[in-house]
N, C-alpha and C positions, 0 to 999 in steps of 0.2 A: 485785512491786511496786517491792517496798525499794529496790531503784536509782533507780526514779522520783521517790520521796518525797526520796531522799537530793541528786539533782541540785535538784530545786526549793527545797531547804532551801541548797543551797549558793547557786542566782539568787538568793533572797533574801538569802544575806549581802552578795552583791557590789550590792544595792541600798540598801544602809542612807542614808539621808537623812544631809544634815549639813547645820551652821548656820556661816555661811562669815563671815568678816572680812578686808580684805588685808591682807597681811604681807610685806615682799620681795618684790625685782623679780631680775631677772638679773645683771645687772650685768658686768665684764667677767668673767675666767676665768682668773685664775690658777693656774697646771698643779701639783698635785698637787709636793711636792719629796720623797718618801720611797717607794720602791717595797714593794708590798704592804700598802699603807694607803687608807684611803677619805678621803676626803674632801669636807665638805659645799659646795656650789659655787652654787647659786641655790636661790630659793625661800623660805618659811619655815620655825621650827625647833619651832611648833604646828601640830596639825592644822586643818582645817576651813579652809581660806584660799579666799577666790573670788577669780578670774581678773582681771587687768588686761589688757585687751587693745588700749590705743593706739588706733592706727591703722591700718585694715586694709592690709598691705601692706610697715607702715614699722618695721622694727627698733627699739628704744629699749632700754635698760640698764632700765627700769620694769617692761618687759612680763613677763609669767609667767603660765601659764598656771595657772587654778585648778584646787585635789583634786580629784584623782577615782582610779577606780580602774578594771578592764578596759580601757583604753584601747588603740587600736593604736602601733603604730613602727616606723618605716623609718630605715635610711641609707642616703644617695642614692650615687652616684659619686663625688660629689666631698667626702664625708665628714660632709655636712650630716646633723642631724639632724630625726626629722617625726615629729610626734606628732598621733593624730585622734582625738575623739571619746572614750568610754567614759563612766559615771555620777559624777558628785560636782557642782562648782561651778560657776555661770556667775557673769558680770559685776556679777550683783544680790544674788550670797547665795542664787538659788535653787537647792535641792537632791530629791533623790530620781528626777530623770529625766535621761537620758541626753542625751551632746552631740553637735554635728555641727564643733565647730570642729579646724580644721585649723592648726597650728605647726609655722615652723622654727628650730631653735636652731644658729646660726652665729657664728663669733668672739664667741663667750660673749655673744650678745645673743638674745630670742626674738622671733619675727615672726610676728603672727598674719595667717595667709596667705586660709584660705578658712572658709566656716561662719559662722554664728551662735554671736553672744557671749552668746546665750539658749537656755537647755535647751529640750529638747520640740520642735524642729522636723521637718516632713518633709522628703523629699528633693525636688528638681526632677531629674527624670532627663533631659530632654530625650528626642533620638531614639536610641535602641538603636545603640551604632556611631557618635556623632558626639561631637565635643565643642564643648564651648560654654561659654563665659565666666561663663555662667547656671547651668552643672550644679551641683548639689553633691547630696553621698549624705546618704540622714536620719540624724537622730539614730540610737545605739546603744552599746551596749556587748557585750564578747564576742563582737568580729568578730576577723578573723583578717586579718595581712597579711603581704606579703614586695615586697621591692626586685627588680628585674630587674640582668643586668648593664650595661644603657643607663641606668637611673637610674631608669626610672619606676617608681611604686608602684602597688602592687595590694594591694585592700580587698574581701572575700568577708564576706556576712552580719552576722549581730550579731541582739540582741533591741532593739525598742525599746517603749518603756513612753511613752503618748499621755498629754496632759496635760488629756484629756477623758475618762480611767477606761479601767476594763482593758476594757473591750466592743473597743476600737482598737489594743489591743497585740499585738504578735506578733514572728514572727522571719523576716530576710530569708535571701532567697540572691541577691540581688543582685550581681554582679563588676563592680568599677569600676576603670579606671586612671586615674592622675594623671599628667599628662606634660607638659611646656611652660606649667605654670601653671592647666591645663583640665583638670577630668573629665572621665571619657568612660563612661557606663554600655556595658561590655560583655558582661554576657550575666545571665540569671536573669527574674526577677520583681518588677515596682514594687509589689505589694501583697503580705501576710505571708503564712507557715503551710503555703506550697508545698511538694508533695512531690515528693521527685526521680523525673527518668526516665532510667532507668538503658540502655537499650538493651544491647547485647551485652557483655559481659565481654572488654576487650582492644581493641573497634573503636570509631573516633571517630564522631560523627554531629552535624550542626545540631539534629537536637532532643533529644541528651543532655544534662542538668543537675542539678546536687544538689540534694537539698533544701533548705529551708531548717536553718539550724542555729544556735547559738551553741558558743564552747568548742571549737571545731576548732582544728588546726591547717595550716601551711602553709611551703611550702619554695618556691623557685624558681633552675632549673636555668641549668647555666651557657649554655643555649641558650635562657633565658628564657620557658620553659616555666613555669607555674603550678601547683603540687600541692597537694592539701588532702585530710587526713583526721579522719575520727571528728568529734568533737562531739555535739551535743544537738536533737532539732529531730523532728516528724514523720516517719516513715516513706515507703516508695514506695506507700503503699495508703493514704496522709493521715491514718491512725492517732498523734497526740500522745500524749505525747511519748516518746521515749527516744533511749538512748545509739547509736555510733555508730561503726564501722570501716571502713566504706567508705572508700576510697582513690582519688581523683581525678586527672586530668591536664589539664590546662587549655593547649592548641597550637592555635596558626594559627587561631583562632575557634573549638574546638571542644573540648564534653568526653569526656574515656576514663572508662569505667566500668575502674578499674584494677584492684581487689582488693578482699573484703570484701564483707559481707553489705549487700544493699538492704531488710531488717526491722531497727528498734531493738530493743534489749533482749536479742536471743538469740546475739549471736556473743561470745561466752568466746575467750581467744588460744590459736593454736595455736603451741605455744613451741618444741617439738621438742629438739633438745641446743644445750644454752648454748656460743656460740661457732659456731655451725656452720649456713650459709646454707642452705634450702632451699626448692621451689616454693610448697608448701603451710604455712609458717611465713607467721604474721601477728599481729600485735598485737588484744587485742581490745577492744572497743568501749571507746570512753572521753569526758569531759569534761575539760578543762580540763590539760592535757597540756602539755609544751613542746617546742620542736623548735628544731634547728641544721643549718644545712650548713658541713660543715669545710671546709679549705681545699683539698681536692681533689672536694669535690662530692659529698660523699655525706653523705646525711641521715641524721639522728640522731630518738630520740624518745624521750621519757621520762615516766615517772608518770601524773597525773591521778586523775579518778574514774571507777571504772566496772567492770569484767568481765574476768577473767582466769582460767585453769580451776581455779582453786580459789574463785571466787566472785566476792562482788560486795564494793567497797570501795574503800578507795584506793591505790593503785600506786605501786611502783617501780622497775619493769621498766624496763631500757634495752635498745633495741632501733635495729639500722642496716640502712637501704636503699642495697642498692647490687647494679646488674646485674640489676636486676629481682627480686631477694629480698630476705627478709629473714632480720636474725640476731637470736637472744636474744640478748645480750652480756653483762647484768648482771643485778643484781636477782635477786626472786625472781616467783615465777609465783603466788603466794598472793598475798591482798591484807592490809593493815593489818600490814604488817612494821615497826618496828623498826628504826634505823639502828646501822650500826657506825661510830663514828667515828673511833675510833683513836688516832692521836697530833696535834695541829694540823703540819700542813706537811710531814707525813710519808706516801706512798705506802705502800697495804698493800693485795694482791688481797682479802681479808676485808672493806674498807672498804665502803660503802655508802649513801648517805642512806635517812631514813626515808621511807616514803610519805609519797604528799601531793599538793595542785592548786594551780595559782595561783602557779607558781615565775614565775622569771624566768631567761632563758638566753644567752648569748653563744657564739660563738666566735671566739678569739683568731687575729691573725697565724699561728701557729704551728698552728694546727689543735688546739688544747684544745679541749675544751668546759667550759663557766663553768656552775653553777647558785648563784641563791639563792633563800631564803625560800618563803614558799608555807605552805599551812595542810593539817591534816588534821582538820577538823570532822567531825564524823559526824552522824546524824540526830538524834539525841539531843541535840546540843549540846554533847558533849563533844570532847576535843580542843585545838589551838590554833594559834599562827602563828610561823613560822620566822626567822629570822635569818642561818642557818650560811651560808657560801657552801663553793661545793664545786669541785674542776677534776677532768678524767677526762682522762686522756692516759699511749698506750700500755699503754692495756686496767686502768686502777688509778684508784679513784676516793681524792683526796687530801681531808681538811678543813680549807678554808684558813682560816677566818676565822669571826667572828662562835660563838655560844651551842653547846653542843649540848641547851639545854632550849627549852623554849615561851613565848612572851609576852615577849620582851624588849626592855627601854627602849630610846629612841633615845639614842646621844652623839654630838652637834653636834661639839662643837669650835668652833674658829676659823673661820669661815668662807674658803675659800678654802685652806686647811693641813691636808694630810695629816699624821694622826697614829696613832700603834699604837692608840690609847684610841676612837677615833672608830669608828662603829658605827652602819650605817642604822635597824636596828632590825625587831622584827617586823614582817613586813607581807606578803601577799599579791594576786595581779592586779596588779601594780606592771610598769612597762614596762621596756626596759632597750636600750641601743644600743653599738655599738663603733668608736671614732677609727679614723684613719685610721693614728695607730702602735700598735694592738691595745690600746687602754686599755678598759674597759670601764664603762659609764655606766647608771647609774640612776635611776627618776623614780616617785616616787606611791606608792600603794597603797592597801590599805584594812588596817583595823586593826590597824596600828604602836600602838605605845608613845609615846607623847611625852614629850619631854623633862623636862616637870613631873608626867608623873604615874610613880604605882609599876607598877600590875598591871592597869588597867584599860583596854578595847579605846576610840580616841579616834575613829574613823573615816578621812578619808580624807587625804592628804599630797601635797602639791607639792611638796618637795624636790628636788634635783637632787644626786646625787654622782655621784665620779667614782668610779675605781681605779686606780692605776697600779701597773703591774707592776716 
């Protein structure tokens, strides 16, 4: 049960309440003017800010989402950024409940597009498979999402905390599509804590569906199929709750259980030989990992909190999924490993990020994988939060920026101006995007250290950052 206690501790960290007041809007977006430097673009330079929603559907320079963690983000085919939900601040400063607001960031301004400006809202599901203007997913944190080649946004699962008390809380397994300005409930239940229906491994069927879960990862492939791995929730028998390493594909309206176990808390990783693909290889069950899809369409997975073949803890293993097989590419097959940073800016075969969960990931236009931040808290409350930036390219990690220590403060600098001294500071459960030029963007997160604090955690953030190559 140790791994279950750790997950509950992680979930508790994700929903720490914050007190909020407005500060800072979107404004125009002057591009950073120096490569390999951060620029603070939008939002507040202190934590715990409430949202400024403006008018639904209307962009404005003063609009800005409230501070939050564990949201979902997408980039669409036109290069716009999208943000949904998470736990944080609504328009009144209410905290401690999840959100269901959908935002778009385009041309330097935020637009509140859908959902409520108040936290704790239930969903409006409508008819399964039918888009409608009144449809909207309910509030949640720890959901997962991907955008497909057509620019549709996909959303799955997450955790709901009700304003009516714990008896109404639960984990979701609903799948949604956002397209042409409307939400469609595509699959799963409109109630909580559903166990999965796995069917036959490798065979699609209308009755198949993953169980309810939070903290999974997802990908979308070149043909628009949605893929899902792992997370935390009830198993196929309804036992609640545990880590998973089940692997799913959603295609042509049906789910296929592709691999992994249908039982939680049982599946350690089968690593095989590092660098060698094999049909029997599979990552262990985990929560709070990160994922990428590179320029060639290959799926990548890193870290999280869960199980490997050395036990349970925080992970730093890097995996590749290609041609139907997993390959263990980097990191350790044992938990709670320290990082090897090497020399900043210099790649080396021995470099590797420290074990963590709740990091942010990006893939750039050249196919390089980028990783920022996260946390390595354990069930006793030990550990901390990272602000290190990493690049994985040509089979090697490079420490690109930030500190090789924990709990570092933010340095904002001048809004809109890149500087070598700027840093977003330590945080986890933030979200990110990649723009049409391949530059990476970072928004929000939890347990960052703000610009006026020395070493004490300060809650959630709503700052938007850009890192230009």
